ZALUM-769971 format. One record per residue: residue in three letters; residue number from 1; x, y, z of N, C-alpha, C in turn. Coordinates in Angstrom, 1 decimal, always signed. Atoms other than C-alpha are relative to their C-alpha. Layout:
+-----+-----+--------+--------+--------+--------+---------+--------+--------+--------+--------+
: res :   n :  neast : nnorth :    nup : caeast : canorth :   caup :  ceast : cnorth :    cup :
+-----+-----+--------+--------+--------+--------+---------+--------+--------+--------+--------+
: ALA : NUM :      X :      Y :      Z :      X :       Y :      Z :      X :      Y :      Z :
...
+-----+-----+--------+--------+--------+--------+---------+--------+--------+--------+--------+
***
This chain:
+-----+-----+--------+--------+--------+--------+---------+--------+--------+--------+--------+
: res :   n :  neast : nnorth :    nup : caeast : canorth :   caup :  ceast : cnorth :    cup :
+-----+-----+--------+--------+--------+--------+---------+--------+--------+--------+--------+
: UNK :   1 :   +0.2 :   -1.3 :   -0.4 :   +5.8 :   +14.3 :  -53.9 :   -0.8 :   +0.0 :   +1.3 :
: UNK :   2 :   +0.7 :   -0.1 :   -1.3 :   +4.7 :   +15.3 :  -50.3 :   -1.0 :   +1.1 :   +0.0 :
: UNK :   3 :   +1.1 :   -1.0 :   -0.1 :   +1.4 :   +17.0 :  -49.8 :   +0.1 :   +0.7 :   +1.4 :
: UNK :   4 :   -0.3 :   -0.7 :   -1.2 :   +2.5 :   +19.5 :  -47.2 :   -1.2 :   +0.6 :   +0.7 :
: UNK :   5 :   +1.2 :   -0.5 :   -0.6 :   -0.9 :   +21.0 :  -46.7 :   -0.8 :   -1.1 :   +0.7 :
: UNK :   6 :   +0.6 :   +1.1 :   -0.7 :   -2.3 :   +17.6 :  -45.9 :   +0.7 :   -0.4 :   +1.3 :
: UNK :   7 :   -0.9 :   +0.3 :   -1.2 :   +0.6 :   +17.0 :  -43.5 :   -0.4 :   +1.0 :   +1.1 :
: UNK :   8 :   +0.3 :   -1.0 :   -1.0 :   -0.2 :   +20.3 :  -41.7 :   -1.4 :   -0.2 :   +0.6 :
: UNK :   9 :   +1.3 :   +0.2 :   -0.5 :   -3.9 :   +19.5 :  -41.5 :   +0.0 :   -1.2 :   +1.0 :
: UNK :  10 :   -0.1 :   +1.2 :   -0.9 :   -3.1 :   +16.1 :  -39.9 :   +0.7 :   +0.4 :   +1.3 :
: UNK :  11 :   -0.8 :   -0.4 :   -1.1 :   -0.6 :   +17.7 :  -37.6 :   -0.9 :   +0.8 :   +1.0 :
: UNK :  12 :   +0.9 :   -0.8 :   -0.8 :   -3.1 :   +20.3 :  -36.4 :   -1.1 :   -0.8 :   +0.6 :
: UNK :  13 :   +1.1 :   +0.8 :   -0.5 :   -5.9 :   +17.8 :  -36.0 :   +0.5 :   -0.9 :   +1.1 :
: UNK :  14 :   -0.6 :   +0.9 :   -1.0 :   -3.6 :   +15.4 :  -34.0 :   +0.3 :   +0.8 :   +1.3 :
: UNK :  15 :   -0.3 :   -0.8 :   -1.2 :   -2.4 :   +18.2 :  -31.7 :   -1.3 :   +0.5 :   +0.7 :
: UNK :  16 :   +1.2 :   -0.4 :   -0.6 :   -5.9 :   +19.5 :  -31.2 :   -0.7 :   -1.1 :   +0.8 :
: UNK :  17 :   +0.6 :   +1.2 :   -0.7 :   -7.3 :   +16.0 :  -30.4 :   +0.7 :   -0.4 :   +1.2 :
: UNK :  18 :   -0.7 :   +0.4 :   -1.2 :   -4.5 :   +15.3 :  -28.0 :   -0.2 :   +1.0 :   +1.1 :
: UNK :  19 :   +0.2 :   -1.0 :   -1.1 :   -4.9 :   +18.6 :  -26.1 :   -1.4 :   -0.2 :   +0.5 :
: UNK :  20 :   +1.4 :   +0.2 :   -0.4 :   -8.7 :   +18.0 :  -26.0 :   -0.1 :   -1.2 :   +0.9 :
: UNK :  21 :   +0.2 :   +1.2 :   -0.8 :   -8.5 :   +14.5 :  -24.7 :   +0.8 :   +0.1 :   +1.3 :
: UNK :  22 :   -0.8 :   -0.1 :   -1.2 :   -5.7 :   +15.1 :  -22.2 :   -0.5 :   +1.1 :   +1.0 :
: UNK :  23 :   +0.5 :   -1.1 :   -0.8 :   -7.1 :   +18.4 :  -21.0 :   -1.4 :   -0.4 :   +0.7 :
: UNK :  24 :   +1.3 :   +0.3 :   -0.6 :  -10.7 :   +17.1 :  -20.5 :   +0.2 :   -1.2 :   +1.0 :
: UNK :  25 :   -0.2 :   +1.1 :   -0.9 :   -9.4 :   +13.9 :  -18.8 :   +0.6 :   +0.5 :   +1.3 :
: UNK :  26 :   -0.5 :   -0.6 :   -1.2 :   -7.3 :   +16.0 :  -16.4 :   -1.0 :   +0.7 :   +0.8 :
: UNK :  27 :   +1.1 :   -0.8 :   -0.6 :  -10.2 :   +18.3 :  -15.7 :   -1.0 :   -1.0 :   +0.7 :
: UNK :  28 :   +1.0 :   +1.0 :   -0.5 :  -12.5 :   +15.2 :  -15.2 :   +0.6 :   -0.6 :   +1.3 :
: UNK :  29 :   -0.6 :   +0.5 :   -1.2 :  -10.0 :   +13.8 :  -12.6 :   -0.1 :   +1.0 :   +1.1 :
: UNK :  30 :   +0.1 :   -1.1 :   -1.0 :   -9.9 :   +17.1 :  -10.8 :   -1.4 :   +0.1 :   +0.5 :
: UNK :  31 :   +1.4 :   -0.1 :   -0.4 :  -13.7 :   +17.3 :  -10.7 :   -0.4 :   -1.2 :   +0.8 :
: UNK :  32 :   +0.2 :   +1.2 :   -0.7 :  -13.8 :   +13.7 :   -9.5 :   +0.5 :   +0.1 :   +1.4 :
: UNK :  33 :   -0.6 :   -0.2 :   -1.3 :  -11.5 :   +14.5 :   -6.6 :   -0.8 :   +1.1 :   +0.8 :
: UNK :  34 :   +0.9 :   -1.1 :   -0.6 :  -13.6 :   +17.7 :   -5.9 :   -1.3 :   -0.6 :   +0.6 :
: UNK :  35 :   +1.3 :   +0.6 :   -0.4 :  -16.7 :   +15.5 :   -5.7 :   +0.2 :   -1.0 :   +1.2 :
: UNK :  36 :   -0.3 :   +0.9 :   -1.2 :  -15.0 :   +13.4 :   -2.9 :   +0.2 :   -1.4 :   -0.4 :
: UNK :  37 :   -0.2 :   +1.4 :   +0.5 :  -14.4 :   +10.4 :   -5.1 :   +1.4 :   -0.2 :   -0.5 :
: UNK :  38 :   -1.4 :   +0.1 :   +0.4 :  -10.6 :   +10.1 :   -5.1 :   +0.3 :   -1.3 :   -0.5 :
: UNK :  39 :   -0.3 :   +1.3 :   +0.6 :   -9.6 :    +7.4 :   -7.5 :   +1.3 :   -0.6 :   +0.6 :
: UNK :  40 :   -1.2 :   +0.7 :   -0.5 :   -7.2 :    +4.9 :   -5.8 :   +0.1 :   -1.2 :   -0.9 :
: UNK :  41 :   -0.2 :   +1.1 :   +0.9 :   -5.8 :    +2.5 :   -8.3 :   +1.2 :   -0.9 :   +0.5 :
: UNK :  42 :   -1.0 :   +0.9 :   -0.5 :   -4.0 :    -0.5 :   -7.1 :   +0.9 :   -0.4 :   -1.1 :
: UNK :  43 :   -0.8 :   +0.2 :   +1.1 :   -0.9 :    -0.9 :   -9.2 :   +0.2 :   -1.5 :   -0.3 :
: UNK :  44 :   -0.2 :   +1.4 :   +0.4 :   -0.4 :    -4.1 :  -11.2 :   +1.4 :   -0.4 :   +0.3 :
: UNK :  45 :   -1.3 :   +0.5 :   -0.4 :   +2.5 :    -6.3 :  -10.2 :   +0.7 :   -0.5 :   -1.3 :
: UNK :  46 :   -0.7 :   +0.4 :   +1.1 :   +4.9 :    -6.5 :  -13.1 :   +1.4 :   -0.4 :   +0.4 :
: UNK :  47 :   -1.3 :   +0.5 :   -0.4 :   +8.2 :    -8.4 :  -12.9 :   +1.1 :   +1.0 :   -0.2 :
: UNK :  48 :   -1.0 :   -1.0 :   +0.3 :  +10.1 :    -5.6 :  -14.4 :   -0.3 :   +1.4 :   +0.5 :
: UNK :  49 :   +0.5 :   -1.3 :   -0.5 :   +8.4 :    -2.8 :  -12.5 :   +1.1 :   +0.7 :   +0.8 :
: UNK :  50 :   -1.0 :   -0.8 :   -0.7 :  +10.6 :    +0.0 :  -11.2 :   -0.3 :   +0.1 :   +1.5 :
: UNK :  51 :   +0.4 :   -0.1 :   -1.3 :   +8.6 :    +0.5 :   -8.1 :   -1.2 :   -0.9 :   +0.3 :
: UNK :  52 :   +1.0 :   +0.9 :   -0.4 :   +6.5 :    -2.1 :   -6.4 :   -0.5 :   +0.5 :   +1.4 :
: UNK :  53 :   +0.6 :   -0.4 :   -1.2 :   +4.1 :    -0.9 :   -3.7 :   -0.4 :   -1.2 :   +0.9 :
: UNK :  54 :   +0.4 :   +1.0 :   -0.9 :   +3.6 :    -3.0 :   -0.7 :   -1.4 :   +0.1 :   +0.4 :
: UNK :  55 :   +1.4 :   -0.1 :   -0.4 :   +0.1 :    -3.9 :   +0.6 :   -0.2 :   +1.1 :   +1.1 :
: UNK :  56 :   +0.1 :   -1.1 :   -1.1 :   +0.8 :    -1.5 :   +3.6 :   -0.1 :   +1.4 :   -0.7 :
: UNK :  57 :   +0.0 :   -1.3 :   +0.7 :   +1.6 :    +1.4 :   +1.2 :   -1.3 :   +0.2 :   -0.8 :
: UNK :  58 :   +1.3 :   -0.1 :   +0.7 :   -1.6 :    +0.7 :   -0.8 :   -1.1 :   +0.3 :   +1.0 :
: UNK :  59 :   +1.0 :   -0.3 :   -1.1 :   -3.7 :    +0.6 :   +2.4 :   +0.2 :   +1.4 :   +0.5 :
: UNK :  60 :   -0.3 :   -1.4 :   -0.5 :   -2.0 :    +3.9 :   +3.5 :   -0.6 :   +1.0 :   -1.0 :
: UNK :  61 :   +0.5 :   -1.0 :   +1.1 :   -2.9 :    +5.6 :   +0.1 :   -1.5 :   +0.0 :   +0.0 :
: UNK :  62 :   +1.5 :   +0.0 :   -0.1 :   -6.5 :    +4.4 :   +0.4 :   -0.5 :   +0.7 :   +1.2 :
: UNK :  63 :   +0.4 :   -0.7 :   -1.2 :   -6.7 :    +5.7 :   +3.9 :   +0.1 :   +1.5 :   -0.1 :
: UNK :  64 :   -0.2 :   -1.4 :   +0.2 :   -5.3 :    +9.1 :   +2.9 :   -1.1 :   +0.5 :   -1.0 :
: UNK :  65 :   +1.0 :   -0.5 :   +0.9 :   -7.8 :    +9.3 :   +0.0 :   -1.3 :   +0.1 :   +0.7 :
: UNK :  66 :   +1.3 :   +0.0 :   -0.8 :  -10.7 :    +8.5 :   +2.4 :   +0.0 :   +1.2 :   +0.9 :
: UNK :  67 :   -0.2 :   -1.2 :   -0.9 :   -9.4 :   +11.2 :   +4.8 :   -0.2 :   +1.3 :   -0.8 :
: UNK :  68 :   +0.2 :   -1.2 :   +0.9 :   -9.2 :   +13.8 :   +1.9 :   -1.5 :   +0.1 :   -0.4 :
: UNK :  69 :   +1.4 :   -0.1 :   +0.4 :  -12.8 :   +12.9 :   +0.9 :   -0.8 :   +0.5 :   +1.2 :
: UNK :  70 :   +0.7 :   -0.5 :   -1.2 :  -14.0 :   +13.5 :   +4.5 :   +0.2 :   +1.5 :   +0.2 :
: UNK :  71 :   -0.3 :   -1.4 :   -0.3 :  -12.3 :   +16.9 :   +4.7 :   -0.5 :   +1.0 :   -1.1 :
: UNK :  72 :   +0.5 :   -0.8 :   +1.1 :  -14.0 :   +18.2 :   +1.5 :   -0.9 :   +1.1 :   +0.5 :
: UNK :  73 :   +0.8 :   -1.1 :   -0.5 :  -15.4 :   +21.7 :   +2.2 :   -1.3 :   +0.2 :   -0.8 :
: UNK :  74 :   +1.2 :   -0.3 :   +0.8 :  -18.1 :   +21.5 :   -0.5 :   -1.3 :   -0.5 :   +0.5 :
: UNK :  75 :   +1.4 :   +0.5 :   -0.4 :  -21.8 :   +21.1 :   +0.1 :   -0.3 :   -1.2 :   -0.8 :
: UNK :  76 :   +0.4 :   +1.1 :   +0.8 :  -23.5 :   +18.0 :   -1.1 :   -0.4 :   +0.4 :   -1.4 :
: UNK :  77 :   +0.4 :   -0.4 :   +1.3 :  -25.0 :   +19.9 :   -4.0 :   +1.2 :   +0.4 :   -0.9 :
: UNK :  78 :   -1.2 :   -0.3 :   +0.8 :  -21.6 :   +21.2 :   -5.1 :   +0.8 :   -1.2 :   -0.3 :
: UNK :  79 :   -0.6 :   +1.3 :   +0.4 :  -20.2 :   +17.7 :   -4.9 :   -0.7 :   -0.7 :   -1.1 :
: UNK :  80 :   +0.8 :   +0.6 :   +1.1 :  -23.0 :   +16.5 :   -7.1 :   +0.3 :   +0.7 :   -1.3 :
: UNK :  81 :   -0.3 :   -0.7 :   +1.2 :  -22.3 :   +19.2 :   -9.6 :   +1.4 :   -0.3 :   -0.5 :
: UNK :  82 :   -1.3 :   +0.4 :   +0.4 :  -18.6 :   +18.4 :   -9.6 :   +0.1 :   -1.4 :   -0.6 :
: UNK :  83 :   +0.1 :   +1.4 :   +0.5 :  -19.4 :   +14.7 :  -10.1 :   -0.6 :   +0.0 :   -1.4 :
: UNK :  84 :   +0.6 :   -0.1 :   +1.4 :  -21.6 :   +15.5 :  -13.1 :   +0.9 :   +0.6 :   -1.0 :
: UNK :  85 :   -1.0 :   -0.6 :   +0.9 :  -18.9 :   +17.8 :  -14.5 :   +1.1 :   -1.0 :   -0.4 :
: UNK :  86 :   -1.0 :   +1.0 :   +0.3 :  -16.4 :   +15.0 :  -14.2 :   -0.5 :   -1.0 :   -1.0 :
: UNK :  87 :   +0.6 :   +1.0 :   +1.0 :  -18.7 :   +12.5 :  -16.0 :   -0.1 :   +0.7 :   -1.4 :
: UNK :  88 :   +0.1 :   -0.7 :   +1.3 :  -19.2 :   +15.2 :  -18.7 :   +1.4 :   +0.1 :   -0.7 :
: UNK :  89 :   -1.3 :   -0.1 :   +0.5 :  -15.5 :   +15.6 :  -19.1 :   +0.5 :   -1.3 :   -0.6 :
: UNK :  90 :   -0.4 :   +1.3 :   +0.4 :  -14.9 :   +11.9 :  -19.4 :   -0.8 :   -0.4 :   -1.3 :
: UNK :  91 :   +0.8 :   +0.3 :   +1.2 :  -17.8 :   +11.7 :  -22.0 :   +0.6 :   +0.8 :   -1.2 :
: UNK :  92 :   -0.6 :   -0.8 :   +1.1 :  -16.1 :   +14.5 :  -24.1 :   +1.3 :   -0.8 :   -0.4 :
: UNK :  93 :   -1.2 :   +0.8 :   +0.4 :  -12.9 :   +12.4 :  -24.0 :   -0.4 :   -1.2 :   -0.9 :
: UNK :  94 :   +0.4 :   +1.2 :   +0.8 :  -14.7 :    +9.3 :  -25.2 :   -0.5 :   +0.4 :   -1.3 :
: UNK :  95 :   +0.5 :   -0.5 :   +1.3 :  -16.5 :   +11.2 :  -27.9 :   +1.1 :   +0.4 :   -1.0 :
: UNK :  96 :   -1.1 :   -0.5 :   +0.8 :  -13.3 :   +12.8 :  -29.1 :   +0.8 :   -1.2 :   -0.6 :
: UNK :  97 :   -0.7 :   +1.2 :   +0.5 :  -11.7 :    +9.3 :  -29.4 :   -0.8 :   -0.7 :   -1.0 :
: UNK :  98 :   +0.9 :   +0.6 :   +1.0 :  -14.7 :    +7.9 :  -31.2 :   +0.0 :   +0.7 :   -1.3 :
: UNK :  99 :   +0.0 :   -0.8 :   +1.2 :  -14.7 :   +10.8 :  -33.6 :   +1.3 :   -0.2 :   -0.8 :
: UNK : 100 :   -1.3 :   +0.3 :   +0.7 :  -11.0 :   +10.2 :  -34.3 :   +0.0 :   -1.4 :   -0.7 :
: UNK : 101 :   +0.1 :   +1.3 :   +0.6 :  -11.7 :    +6.5 :  -35.0 :   -0.9 :   +0.1 :   -1.2 :
: UNK : 102 :   +0.9 :   -0.2 :   +1.2 :  -14.6 :    +7.6 :  -37.3 :   +0.7 :   +0.6 :   -1.1 :
: UNK : 103 :   -0.8 :   -0.7 :   +1.0 :  -12.2 :    +9.8 :  -39.2 :   +1.0 :   -0.9 :   -0.7 :
: UNK : 104 :   -1.1 :   +0.9 :   +0.5 :   -9.6 :    +7.1 :  -39.6 :   -0.6 :   -1.2 :   -0.8 :
: UNK : 105 :   +0.5 :   +1.2 :   +0.6 :  -11.8 :    +4.1 :  -40.5 :   -0.4 :   +0.1 :   -1.5 :
: UNK : 106 :   +0.3 :   -0.1 :   +1.5 :  -13.3 :    +5.4 :  -43.8 :   +1.3 :   +0.2 :   -0.8 :
: UNK : 107 :   -1.2 :   -0.2 :   +0.8 :   -9.8 :    +6.4 :  -44.9 :   +0.7 :   -1.3 :   -0.2 :
: UNK : 108 :   -0.6 :   +1.3 :   +0.2 :   -8.7 :    +2.8 :  -44.4 :   -0.7 :   -0.8 :   -1.1 :
: UNK : 109 :   +0.8 :   +0.7 :   +1.0 :  -11.4 :    +1.6 :  -46.8 :   -0.1 :   +0.8 :   -1.3 :
: UNK : 110 :   +0.0 :   -0.8 :   +1.3 :  -10.7 :    +4.2 :  -49.5 :   -1.1 :   +0.9 :   -0.1 :
: UNK : 111 :   +1.2 :   -0.9 :   +0.0 :  -13.6 :    +6.4 :  -48.5 :   +0.3 :   +1.4 :   +0.2 :
+-----+-----+--------+--------+--------+--------+---------+--------+--------+--------+--------+
***
């Protein structure tokens, strides 16, 4: 027999958690860029990668990120507030993940 109410509760919790983590992570990245700290991630070289960036392309992306950071119209105080907001968003993401693990672990031990 399938417990449909339990299924719906898990579905709603999973969707809520997903929206929370993805939404706050995206907002955190936006605030990080607003603060003038554009994240430039050098891609890993995989043998089966679809696109492999050359060192020149990576250097160009880093240069564009630095240029965008210099053109930021925000005051230093606004940049600091945006950076704090970004860190708060990332903290909410981490806490949501830890809470999900907290909910799962007792269930694995029969709790």
